[in-house]
Wavefront OBJ file of the C-alpha trace (Angstrom):
o trace
v -0.164 -0.123 0.029
v 2.700 2.476 0.617
v 3.620 2.361 -3.287
v -0.036 3.449 -4.099
v -0.462 6.886 -4.842
v -4.044 9.036 -4.866
v -5.323 9.537 -8.256
v -4.624 13.322 -7.927
v -0.942 12.492 -8.056
v -1.428 11.431 -11.654
v -1.771 15.206 -12.782
v 1.299 16.398 -15.168
v 2.815 12.836 -14.966
v 3.383 10.222 -17.550
v 1.279 7.399 -16.591
v 1.668 3.594 -18.008
v -1.563 1.718 -17.970
v -1.156 -2.060 -18.045
v -3.948 -2.226 -20.557
v -5.647 -5.772 -20.201
v -5.386 -5.658 -16.476
v -7.123 -2.291 -15.880
v -9.673 -2.809 -18.729
v -10.878 -6.410 -17.879
v -11.205 -4.975 -14.265
v -13.503 -2.218 -15.357
v -15.566 -4.661 -17.997
v -15.978 -6.871 -14.964
v -17.508 -3.883 -12.948
v -19.890 -3.092 -15.960
v -20.830 -6.786 -16.462
v -21.947 -7.489 -12.757
v -18.868 -10.088 -12.492
v -17.257 -10.514 -9.084
v -14.754 -7.704 -8.143
v -12.942 -7.640 -4.800
v -11.271 -5.042 -2.873
v -8.186 -6.913 -1.614
v -6.454 -6.160 1.742
v -3.616 -4.676 -0.231
v -5.616 -1.990 -1.483
v -6.223 -2.796 -5.252
v -9.047 -3.848 -6.791
v -9.147 -7.412 -8.834
v -11.527 -9.293 -10.668
v -11.826 -13.123 -10.479
v -12.491 -13.802 -14.308
v -9.227 -15.454 -15.085
v -9.761 -14.278 -18.727
v -5.902 -13.838 -19.002
v -4.825 -14.378 -22.857
v -8.290 -15.132 -23.954
v -9.718 -11.638 -23.979
v -11.935 -10.542 -27.001
v -12.971 -6.845 -27.404
v -16.667 -6.122 -27.006
v -19.032 -3.231 -26.812
v -18.084 -3.679 -23.086
v -14.593 -3.141 -23.793
v -15.231 0.035 -25.323
v -17.508 1.079 -22.604
v -14.710 0.401 -20.013
v -12.067 2.219 -22.364
v -14.306 5.430 -22.356
v -14.848 5.366 -18.556
v -11.028 4.946 -18.406
v -10.332 7.844 -20.696
v -13.149 10.108 -18.844
v -11.260 9.600 -15.699
v -7.914 10.252 -17.464
v -8.827 13.347 -18.895
v -10.033 14.723 -15.587
v -6.879 13.914 -13.995
v -4.840 15.484 -16.619
v -1.598 13.496 -16.954
v 1.125 14.771 -19.296
v 1.142 11.562 -21.452
v -0.794 8.060 -21.173
v 0.826 4.837 -22.441
v -1.410 2.161 -22.794
v 0.258 -1.618 -23.177
v -1.195 -4.578 -24.528
v 0.084 -8.043 -24.656
v 0.957 -8.840 -28.090
v 0.244 -12.815 -27.363
v -3.528 -11.789 -27.075
v -5.667 -12.258 -29.990
v -7.214 -8.937 -30.898
v -4.544 -6.673 -29.379
v -3.694 -4.881 -32.481
v -7.290 -3.978 -33.047
v -7.500 -2.866 -29.344
v -4.612 -0.718 -29.637
v -5.851 0.779 -32.515
v -9.282 1.723 -30.871
v -7.462 3.160 -28.065
v -5.234 5.397 -30.018
v -8.285 6.694 -31.757
v -10.014 7.461 -28.519
v -6.822 8.988 -26.693
v -7.225 11.679 -29.635
v -10.744 12.053 -29.349
v -10.291 12.767 -25.797
v -7.708 14.939 -26.170
v -5.201 12.958 -24.366
v -1.605 13.018 -25.248
v -0.454 9.283 -25.556
v 0.017 5.911 -27.512
v -1.273 2.622 -27.349
v 1.672 -0.216 -27.632
v 1.442 -3.837 -28.390
v 4.524 -5.285 -26.627
v 5.640 -8.615 -25.578
v 5.348 -8.241 -21.783
v 3.112 -5.434 -20.460
v 4.756 -5.439 -17.289
v 8.064 -4.811 -18.186
v 6.980 -2.119 -20.566
v 5.000 -0.255 -17.738
v 7.952 -0.556 -15.492
v 10.380 0.959 -17.950
v 8.073 3.836 -19.333
v 5.573 4.861 -16.506
v 6.235 7.630 -13.939
v 3.104 5.986 -12.324
v 1.833 2.732 -13.324
v -2.085 1.755 -13.310
v -2.261 -2.083 -12.549
v -3.501 -4.347 -9.793
v -0.931 -6.957 -11.294
v 1.076 -8.291 -8.345
v 4.405 -8.500 -10.015
v 3.977 -4.744 -11.106
v 2.757 -4.237 -7.361
v 6.142 -5.687 -6.222
v 8.557 -4.027 -8.833
v 6.886 -0.494 -9.296
v 7.517 2.548 -7.195
v 4.328 4.200 -7.966
v 1.033 2.706 -8.813
v -2.438 4.044 -8.883
v -5.458 1.644 -9.358
v -7.604 3.505 -11.768
v -10.127 0.601 -12.323
v -10.666 1.044 -8.376
v -11.329 4.651 -8.984
v -13.908 3.955 -11.369
v -15.362 1.335 -9.171
v -15.813 3.593 -6.275
v -17.411 6.626 -8.318
v -19.603 4.542 -10.416
v -20.092 0.937 -9.006
v -19.548 1.331 -5.421
v -22.379 -1.549 -4.606
v -20.429 -4.088 -6.558
v -17.325 -3.925 -5.040
v -16.726 -6.606 -2.268
v -14.021 -6.462 0.569
v -12.215 -9.533 1.783
v -13.943 -9.140 5.021
v -17.384 -9.436 3.457
v -15.987 -12.507 1.526
v -14.194 -14.349 4.363
l 1 2 3 4 5 6 7 8 9 10 11 12 13 14 15 16 17 18 19 20 21 22 23 24 25 26 27 28 29 30 31 32 33 34 35 36 37 38 39 40 41 42 43 44 45 46 47 48 49 50 51 52 53 54 55 56 57 58 59 60 61 62 63 64 65 66 67 68 69 70 71 72 73 74 75 76 77 78 79 80 81 82 83 84 85 86 87 88 89 90 91 92 93 94 95 96 97 98 99 100 101 102 103 104 105 106 107 108 109 110 111 112 113 114 115 116 117 118 119 120 121 122 123 124 125 126 127 128 129 130 131 132 133 134 135 136 137 138 139 140 141 142 143 144 145 146 147 148 149 150 151 152 153 154 155 156 157 158 159 160 161 162 163
Protein backbone atom coordinates (compact mmCIF):
# COMPACT_ATOMS: atom_id res chain seq x y z
CA UNK A 1 0.00 0.00 0.00
CA UNK A 2 2.96 2.33 0.53
CA UNK A 3 3.51 2.39 -3.24
CA UNK A 4 -0.06 3.45 -4.01
CA UNK A 5 -0.54 7.13 -4.77
CA UNK A 6 -3.84 9.00 -4.86
CA UNK A 7 -5.37 9.54 -8.29
CA UNK A 8 -4.63 13.25 -7.95
CA UNK A 9 -0.90 12.39 -8.24
CA UNK A 10 -1.47 11.52 -11.91
CA UNK A 11 -1.78 15.22 -12.87
CA UNK A 12 1.17 16.25 -15.02
CA UNK A 13 2.82 12.82 -14.88
CA UNK A 14 3.38 10.11 -17.49
CA UNK A 15 1.16 7.18 -16.61
CA UNK A 16 1.64 3.66 -17.96
CA UNK A 17 -1.60 1.68 -18.07
CA UNK A 18 -1.42 -2.11 -17.96
CA UNK A 19 -4.14 -2.29 -20.60
CA UNK A 20 -5.67 -5.71 -20.20
CA UNK A 21 -5.36 -5.76 -16.42
CA UNK A 22 -7.10 -2.41 -16.04
CA UNK A 23 -9.75 -2.83 -18.75
CA UNK A 24 -10.79 -6.36 -17.77
CA UNK A 25 -11.37 -5.21 -14.20
CA UNK A 26 -13.55 -2.32 -15.41
CA UNK A 27 -15.40 -4.67 -17.77
CA UNK A 28 -16.06 -6.99 -14.83
CA UNK A 29 -17.65 -4.10 -12.92
CA UNK A 30 -19.84 -3.20 -15.91
CA UNK A 31 -20.92 -6.82 -16.44
CA UNK A 32 -21.69 -7.50 -12.76
CA UNK A 33 -18.88 -10.05 -12.40
CA UNK A 34 -17.19 -10.43 -9.03
CA UNK A 35 -14.67 -7.72 -8.23
CA UNK A 36 -12.92 -7.72 -4.86
CA UNK A 37 -11.35 -4.87 -2.93
CA UNK A 38 -8.29 -6.72 -1.61
CA UNK A 39 -6.44 -6.17 1.63
CA UNK A 40 -3.43 -4.71 -0.25
CA UNK A 41 -5.64 -1.79 -1.33
CA UNK A 42 -6.09 -2.88 -4.95
CA UNK A 43 -9.25 -4.01 -6.74
CA UNK A 44 -9.16 -7.29 -8.66
CA UNK A 45 -11.60 -9.21 -10.78
CA UNK A 46 -11.67 -12.98 -10.55
CA UNK A 47 -12.64 -13.65 -14.16
CA UNK A 48 -9.32 -15.41 -15.04
CA UNK A 49 -9.62 -14.28 -18.66
CA UNK A 50 -5.83 -13.88 -19.07
CA UNK A 51 -4.92 -14.46 -22.75
CA UNK A 52 -8.45 -15.11 -23.99
CA UNK A 53 -9.79 -11.55 -24.04
CA UNK A 54 -11.89 -10.57 -27.02
CA UNK A 55 -12.89 -6.89 -27.32
CA UNK A 56 -16.63 -6.23 -27.18
CA UNK A 57 -18.91 -3.23 -26.70
CA UNK A 58 -18.22 -3.59 -22.99
CA UNK A 59 -14.51 -3.15 -23.73
CA UNK A 60 -15.29 0.10 -25.53
CA UNK A 61 -17.45 1.26 -22.62
CA UNK A 62 -14.67 0.36 -20.14
CA UNK A 63 -12.11 2.22 -22.25
CA UNK A 64 -14.37 5.28 -22.42
CA UNK A 65 -14.85 5.27 -18.63
CA UNK A 66 -11.10 5.03 -18.18
CA UNK A 67 -10.39 7.84 -20.64
CA UNK A 68 -13.06 10.03 -19.00
CA UNK A 69 -11.22 9.60 -15.71
CA UNK A 70 -7.81 10.22 -17.28
CA UNK A 71 -9.06 13.39 -18.99
CA UNK A 72 -10.20 14.63 -15.58
CA UNK A 73 -6.86 13.70 -13.96
CA UNK A 74 -4.79 15.45 -16.68
CA UNK A 75 -1.66 13.31 -16.97
CA UNK A 76 1.14 14.64 -19.18
CA UNK A 77 1.02 11.43 -21.23
CA UNK A 78 -0.81 8.10 -21.18
CA UNK A 79 0.97 4.97 -22.40
CA UNK A 80 -1.20 1.87 -22.75
CA UNK A 81 0.45 -1.52 -23.16
CA UNK A 82 -1.33 -4.58 -24.49
CA UNK A 83 0.22 -8.04 -24.53
CA UNK A 84 1.05 -9.10 -28.10
CA UNK A 85 0.23 -12.77 -27.49
CA UNK A 86 -3.44 -11.95 -26.82
CA UNK A 87 -5.63 -12.12 -29.93
CA UNK A 88 -7.07 -8.80 -31.13
CA UNK A 89 -4.41 -6.74 -29.31
CA UNK A 90 -3.74 -4.81 -32.52
CA UNK A 91 -7.39 -3.88 -32.91
CA UNK A 92 -7.70 -2.84 -29.27
CA UNK A 93 -4.52 -0.75 -29.48
CA UNK A 94 -5.81 0.97 -32.64
CA UNK A 95 -9.15 1.72 -30.96
CA UNK A 96 -7.30 3.07 -27.92
CA UNK A 97 -5.17 5.38 -30.08
CA UNK A 98 -8.27 6.73 -31.79
CA UNK A 99 -10.05 7.34 -28.50
CA UNK A 100 -6.98 8.96 -26.92
CA UNK A 101 -7.11 11.54 -29.71
CA UNK A 102 -10.88 12.00 -29.42
CA UNK A 103 -10.52 12.58 -25.67
CA UNK A 104 -7.74 15.10 -26.20
CA UNK A 105 -5.17 13.01 -24.32
CA UNK A 106 -1.53 12.86 -25.32
CA UNK A 107 -0.48 9.25 -25.48
CA UNK A 108 -0.03 6.00 -27.31
CA UNK A 109 -1.12 2.37 -27.21
CA UNK A 110 1.64 -0.19 -27.64
CA UNK A 111 1.51 -3.88 -28.40
CA UNK A 112 4.32 -5.42 -26.39
CA UNK A 113 5.79 -8.77 -25.50
CA UNK A 114 5.41 -8.09 -21.75
CA UNK A 115 3.07 -5.35 -20.56
CA UNK A 116 4.58 -5.33 -17.07
CA UNK A 117 8.13 -4.76 -18.35
CA UNK A 118 6.92 -1.96 -20.64
CA UNK A 119 5.00 -0.27 -17.82
CA UNK A 120 7.96 -0.44 -15.43
CA UNK A 121 10.27 1.08 -18.03
CA UNK A 122 8.01 3.89 -19.26
CA UNK A 123 5.64 4.97 -16.50
CA UNK A 124 6.25 7.50 -13.76
CA UNK A 125 3.08 6.06 -12.27
CA UNK A 126 1.63 2.67 -13.23
CA UNK A 127 -2.03 1.71 -13.35
CA UNK A 128 -2.42 -1.98 -12.58
CA UNK A 129 -3.39 -4.41 -9.84
CA UNK A 130 -1.00 -7.07 -11.13
CA UNK A 131 1.05 -8.52 -8.26
CA UNK A 132 4.29 -8.51 -10.30
CA UNK A 133 3.94 -4.81 -11.02
CA UNK A 134 2.98 -4.01 -7.45
CA UNK A 135 6.14 -5.72 -6.23
CA UNK A 136 8.45 -3.98 -8.71
CA UNK A 137 6.93 -0.53 -9.25
CA UNK A 138 7.77 2.59 -7.28
CA UNK A 139 4.40 4.37 -7.67
CA UNK A 140 1.05 2.82 -8.58
CA UNK A 141 -2.49 3.99 -8.95
CA UNK A 142 -5.52 1.74 -9.31
CA UNK A 143 -7.67 3.52 -11.88
CA UNK A 144 -10.08 0.58 -12.09
CA UNK A 145 -10.65 0.89 -8.34
CA UNK A 146 -11.32 4.61 -8.68
CA UNK A 147 -13.93 3.95 -11.36
CA UNK A 148 -15.39 1.24 -9.12
CA UNK A 149 -15.65 3.64 -6.16
CA UNK A 150 -17.23 6.36 -8.29
CA UNK A 151 -19.64 4.37 -10.45
CA UNK A 152 -20.00 0.85 -9.11
CA UNK A 153 -19.54 1.17 -5.34
CA UNK A 154 -22.25 -1.41 -4.59
CA UNK A 155 -20.44 -3.98 -6.77
CA UNK A 156 -17.12 -3.91 -4.91
CA UNK A 157 -16.74 -6.70 -2.37
CA UNK A 158 -14.13 -6.52 0.34
CA UNK A 159 -12.28 -9.60 1.52
CA UNK A 160 -13.86 -9.09 4.95
CA UNK A 161 -17.31 -9.46 3.37
CA UNK A 162 -16.31 -12.62 1.50
CA UNK A 163 -14.36 -14.24 4.37
